[in-house]
C-alpha positions as CSV (number, residue, x, y, z in Angstrom):
1,M,8.7,-17.2,19.7
2,I,4.9,-17.1,20.4
3,K,3.0,-19.8,18.9
4,K,0.7,-18.5,15.9
5,P,-2.9,-19.5,16.3
6,K,-5.0,-21.9,14.4
7,W,-7.3,-19.1,13.1
8,L,-4.4,-17.0,11.6
9,K,-4.5,-18.9,8.0
10,S,-4.9,-17.4,4.6
11,E,-7.3,-19.4,2.3
12,K,-7.0,-19.8,-1.8
13,L,-3.2,-20.8,-2.4
14,G,-2.1,-21.9,-5.6
15,T,-5.3,-21.5,-7.8
16,K,-5.6,-21.6,-11.4
17,K,-5.8,-18.0,-11.7
18,A,-2.9,-17.2,-9.3
19,G,-0.8,-19.5,-11.6
20,E,-2.0,-17.3,-14.7
21,I,-1.3,-14.2,-13.5
22,T,2.4,-15.5,-12.3
23,R,3.0,-16.8,-15.7
24,L,2.2,-12.9,-17.0
25,L,4.0,-11.3,-14.3
26,R,7.1,-13.5,-15.9
27,K,6.3,-12.5,-19.3
28,Y,6.3,-8.7,-18.5
29,N,9.2,-9.2,-16.4
30,L,7.5,-7.8,-13.3
31,H,7.3,-7.8,-9.6
32,T,4.4,-7.7,-7.4
33,V,4.5,-6.7,-3.8
34,C,2.4,-10.0,-3.1
35,E,5.2,-12.0,-3.9
36,S,8.2,-9.9,-2.6
37,A,6.7,-9.5,0.8
38,K,5.5,-12.9,1.0
39,C,1.5,-11.5,1.5
40,P,-0.6,-14.4,3.1
41,N,-3.4,-13.0,0.8
42,R,-1.7,-13.6,-2.5
43,G,-3.7,-16.5,-3.7
44,E,-7.0,-14.6,-2.6
45,C,-6.0,-11.6,-4.7
46,F,-4.6,-13.3,-7.6
47,D,-7.8,-15.2,-7.7
48,R,-9.9,-12.3,-8.3
49,G,-7.8,-10.9,-10.5
50,T,-6.1,-8.1,-9.1
51,A,-2.6,-7.6,-7.7
52,T,-0.1,-4.8,-6.4
53,F,2.3,-4.0,-8.6
54,M,5.9,-3.2,-7.5
55,I,7.8,-0.9,-9.4
56,L,11.4,0.3,-9.3
57,G,12.9,-3.1,-8.6
58,D,12.5,-5.3,-5.4
59,V,15.3,-4.0,-3.4
60,C,14.7,-1.6,-0.9
61,T,17.4,1.1,0.7
62,R,15.8,0.9,4.2
63,N,16.3,-1.2,6.9
64,C,12.9,-1.8,8.6
65,T,13.0,-4.8,10.6
66,F,9.7,-6.3,9.9
67,C,9.9,-6.5,6.3
68,A,10.8,-9.2,3.7
69,V,11.6,-7.4,0.7
70,G,15.2,-7.7,-0.3
71,K,17.7,-5.4,1.4
72,N,21.9,-4.9,1.0
73,Q,21.6,-6.3,-2.7
74,P,22.8,-4.3,-5.8
75,L,20.4,-1.6,-6.9
76,L,19.3,-1.2,-10.6
77,P,18.3,1.8,-12.3
78,P,14.8,2.3,-13.2
79,A,13.5,-0.2,-16.0
80,A,12.6,2.1,-19.1
81,K,10.0,-0.3,-20.2
82,E,8.4,-1.1,-16.9
83,P,5.6,1.8,-17.1
84,E,4.8,0.3,-20.5
85,N,4.9,-3.5,-19.3
86,I,2.4,-2.7,-16.4
87,A,0.2,-0.7,-18.7
88,L,0.1,-3.7,-21.3
89,L,-0.8,-6.2,-18.4
90,A,-3.2,-4.1,-17.1
91,K,-5.0,-4.0,-20.3
92,E,-4.5,-7.9,-21.0
93,L,-6.0,-9.0,-17.6
94,Q,-8.7,-5.9,-18.1
95,L,-8.2,-4.5,-14.5
96,K,-10.4,-2.2,-13.1
97,H,-8.5,-0.9,-10.5
98,V,-4.4,-1.0,-10.3
99,V,-2.1,-0.7,-7.4
100,L,1.2,0.6,-7.6
101,T,3.8,0.4,-4.9
102,T,7.7,0.5,-4.6
103,V,10.7,-0.4,-2.5
104,T,11.9,2.7,-1.0
105,R,14.5,4.3,-3.5
106,D,16.6,7.0,-1.5
107,D,19.6,6.3,-3.7
108,L,17.6,8.3,-6.7
109,P,17.6,11.9,-6.7
110,D,13.7,12.1,-6.9
111,G,12.9,8.7,-4.7
112,G,11.3,7.4,-8.2
113,A,8.5,10.2,-8.4
114,A,9.0,10.4,-12.2
115,H,8.8,6.8,-12.9
116,F,5.6,6.6,-10.6
117,A,4.2,9.3,-12.6
118,S,5.3,7.7,-15.9
119,T,3.5,4.4,-15.0
120,V,0.4,6.1,-14.3
121,K,0.2,7.9,-17.2
122,K,0.8,4.9,-19.5
123,I,-1.8,3.2,-17.6
124,R,-4.5,5.8,-18.5
125,E,-3.2,6.0,-22.0
126,F,-3.4,2.2,-22.7
127,C,-6.7,1.2,-20.1
128,G,-8.5,4.5,-20.4
129,S,-9.7,6.8,-18.0
130,E,-12.3,4.5,-16.5
131,I,-9.5,2.5,-14.4
132,S,-8.8,3.8,-11.2
133,I,-5.1,3.7,-9.6
134,E,-3.9,3.7,-6.6
135,V,0.0,4.7,-5.6
136,L,1.4,3.5,-2.5
137,I,4.5,5.7,-2.3
138,S,7.7,6.2,0.2
139,D,7.8,9.3,2.2
140,L,10.4,10.7,-0.7
141,Q,12.5,11.9,2.3
142,G,9.8,14.7,2.9
143,D,10.4,16.5,-0.6
144,W,7.2,17.7,-1.5
145,D,8.6,18.8,-5.3
146,D,8.6,14.9,-5.8
147,L,5.3,14.6,-4.0
148,Q,3.9,17.0,-6.6
149,T,5.4,15.0,-9.4
150,I,3.4,12.0,-8.3
151,L,0.3,13.8,-7.5
152,N,0.3,15.7,-11.4
153,S,0.1,12.2,-12.7
154,K,-3.4,12.2,-11.3
155,P,-3.8,8.7,-9.3
156,D,-7.2,8.4,-7.7
157,I,-5.5,7.4,-4.5
158,L,-2.3,8.2,-2.6
159,N,-1.5,5.6,-0.1
160,H,1.6,5.9,2.3
161,N,1.7,3.5,5.0
162,V,2.8,4.5,8.7
163,E,3.1,0.9,9.8
164,T,3.0,1.1,13.4
165,I,2.7,3.6,16.3
166,A,5.7,6.4,16.8
167,R,6.8,4.9,20.1
168,L,8.1,1.8,18.1
169,Y,9.8,3.5,14.9
170,P,13.1,3.3,16.4
171,E,13.2,-0.4,16.7
172,V,10.9,-1.4,13.9
173,R,11.5,1.5,11.2
174,P,14.9,3.2,12.4
175,M,15.5,5.1,9.0
176,A,11.9,6.4,8.8
177,D,10.5,9.0,10.8
178,F,6.6,9.3,12.0
179,N,5.8,12.7,11.6
180,R,7.4,13.1,8.1
181,S,5.1,10.1,7.0
182,L,2.0,11.9,8.8
183,N,3.0,15.4,6.9
184,L,3.1,13.6,3.7
185,L,-0.3,12.7,3.9
186,Q,-1.6,16.0,5.0
187,K,0.6,17.5,2.4
188,A,-0.8,15.5,-0.3
189,K,-4.4,16.7,0.8
190,E,-3.4,20.4,0.7
191,L,-1.7,19.9,-2.9
192,S,-4.7,17.6,-4.3
193,P,-7.8,18.3,-2.2
194,N,-10.2,16.0,-4.3
195,I,-7.5,13.0,-4.0
196,L,-8.1,10.0,-1.7
197,T,-5.6,9.5,1.1
198,K,-5.0,6.1,2.8
199,S,-2.6,4.6,5.3
200,G,-2.1,1.3,6.9
201,F,-0.4,-0.1,9.8
202,M,0.3,-3.6,11.5
203,V,-0.6,-4.7,15.4
204,G,1.3,-7.0,17.3
205,L,4.5,-5.3,17.4
206,G,4.3,-4.1,21.1
207,E,1.4,-1.6,20.8
208,T,-1.5,-1.3,23.1
209,D,-5.0,-1.4,22.2
210,R,-5.3,2.2,23.4
211,E,-2.2,3.4,21.4
212,V,-4.3,1.8,18.2
213,I,-7.0,3.9,18.8
214,Q,-4.9,7.0,19.0
215,L,-3.2,6.2,15.8
216,L,-6.3,6.1,14.3
217,Q,-7.4,9.4,15.6
218,T,-4.0,10.8,14.4
219,L,-4.8,9.7,10.8
220,R,-8.3,11.0,11.1
221,K,-6.9,14.4,12.2
222,A,-4.6,14.4,8.9
223,D,-7.7,13.8,7.2
224,V,-6.9,10.3,5.9
225,D,-9.9,8.9,4.3
226,I,-9.1,5.0,4.2
227,V,-7.0,3.0,6.9
228,T,-6.0,-0.6,6.8
229,I,-5.2,-2.7,9.8
230,G,-3.4,-6.2,10.1
231,Q,-1.6,-8.5,12.2
232,Y,2.2,-8.3,11.8
233,M,3.6,-11.9,10.7
234,Q,7.4,-12.4,11.3
235,P,8.9,-13.1,7.8
236,S,11.8,-15.2,9.4
237,R,13.7,-15.6,12.7
238,Q,16.0,-12.6,11.4
239,H,13.1,-10.5,11.6
240,F,11.3,-8.1,14.4
241,T,10.0,-10.9,16.9
242,V,5.6,-11.1,17.2
243,Q,5.0,-9.7,20.3
244,R,1.2,-10.7,20.2
245,Y,-1.4,-12.1,18.1
246,V,-4.2,-9.8,18.2
247,D,-7.6,-11.5,18.1
248,P,-10.3,-11.4,15.6
249,K,-12.5,-9.6,18.2
250,T,-10.1,-7.0,18.6
251,F,-9.8,-5.9,15.0
252,V,-13.4,-5.9,14.9
253,Y,-13.0,-3.3,17.7
254,Y,-10.7,-1.1,15.6
255,R,-12.9,-1.1,12.8
256,K,-15.8,0.3,14.7
257,E,-13.7,2.8,16.5
258,G,-12.5,3.8,13.1
259,E,-15.9,4.0,11.6
260,A,-16.9,6.3,14.6
261,L,-13.9,8.6,13.5
262,G,-15.3,9.3,10.2
263,F,-13.0,7.2,7.8
264,K,-14.9,6.4,4.6
265,L,-13.6,2.9,4.6
266,I,-11.5,1.1,7.4
267,E,-10.5,-2.7,6.5
268,S,-9.5,-4.5,9.8
269,A,-8.4,-8.2,10.2
270,P,-5.8,-10.6,11.1
271,L,-4.8,-11.0,7.5
272,V,-5.6,-7.5,6.0
273,R,-2.8,-6.1,4.4
274,S,-2.4,-2.8,2.7
275,S,-3.8,-3.2,-0.8
276,Y,-6.0,-6.1,0.6
277,K,-9.4,-5.7,-1.5
278,A,-8.2,-2.3,-2.5
279,E,-10.7,-2.2,-5.4
280,R,-13.7,-1.4,-2.8
281,A,-12.3,2.0,-2.9
282,R,-13.7,2.1,-6.4
283,K,-17.1,3.3,-5.3
284,F,-15.8,6.6,-3.4
285,I,-13.8,7.1,-6.4
286,N,-16.5,7.1,-8.6
287,R,-18.9,9.1,-6.2
288,L,-16.0,11.9,-6.2
289,S,-16.3,11.6,-10.5
290,K,-20.1,12.1,-10.1
291,E,-19.5,15.2,-7.7
292,K,-17.1,17.1,-10.0
293,L,-19.3,16.5,-13.2
294,E,-22.5,17.7,-11.5
295,K,-20.1,20.9,-10.2
296,V,-19.3,21.5,-13.9
297,N,-22.5,21.2,-15.2
């Protein structure tokens, strides 16, 4: 196992705000991907009063070799009160930006699409139209009717992570398909042209820098607006082995190359995760809303 470099260290763990949010999550019986996936930034994000809610339970039907989320455990039906509980907590915390993600639920007929839509609608109902909402969804097994169900609820950002380069899918995401993921991002724009699309991936899994740039080019050709790039950190000895730790200067290089390609926003640093500082996208959401209003008038 490669030794972790000293500079790969997260900050602000165990703050007072983090404790408050954790208490409220337990009160409403909710999960966050921040905890389930052992995100290194959970202390920092909780300290800013933000969290990524993980709906549809905390057990996944896929067998990705990089992920710390639970697998091979009993699957529960969607919790009926979960959409309302998330909306209540968002209101109690006075959140301005909410991220909803999920484990992959291939066992459900619609992949959980209706539950996503219900949660978005409840947040709008309880928090008003000013709150912005990002949904981080599975590939829905390529069912575009299910994608349309989610888009009909009017999220501001549709996020789906490709996670790594296509070449590594057999080892890293054996039950997923790179082209299916890419097609979902393209289809989202086709079905809802004004939505912001987003994707993220990890480095350190065995890709080359050239392949990273090629992946950025592929995502931009698919009209993806926002990209996140972070260092893969092996959750345990049983997970996929880290192949390299990418120097922070190389992450700056990735960001500059991405900006040159025309992404609206690109977060690239060792500790970046898909929902890291997700609220930064609000300025683009506000700009789109202003442009729509100007067209109407």
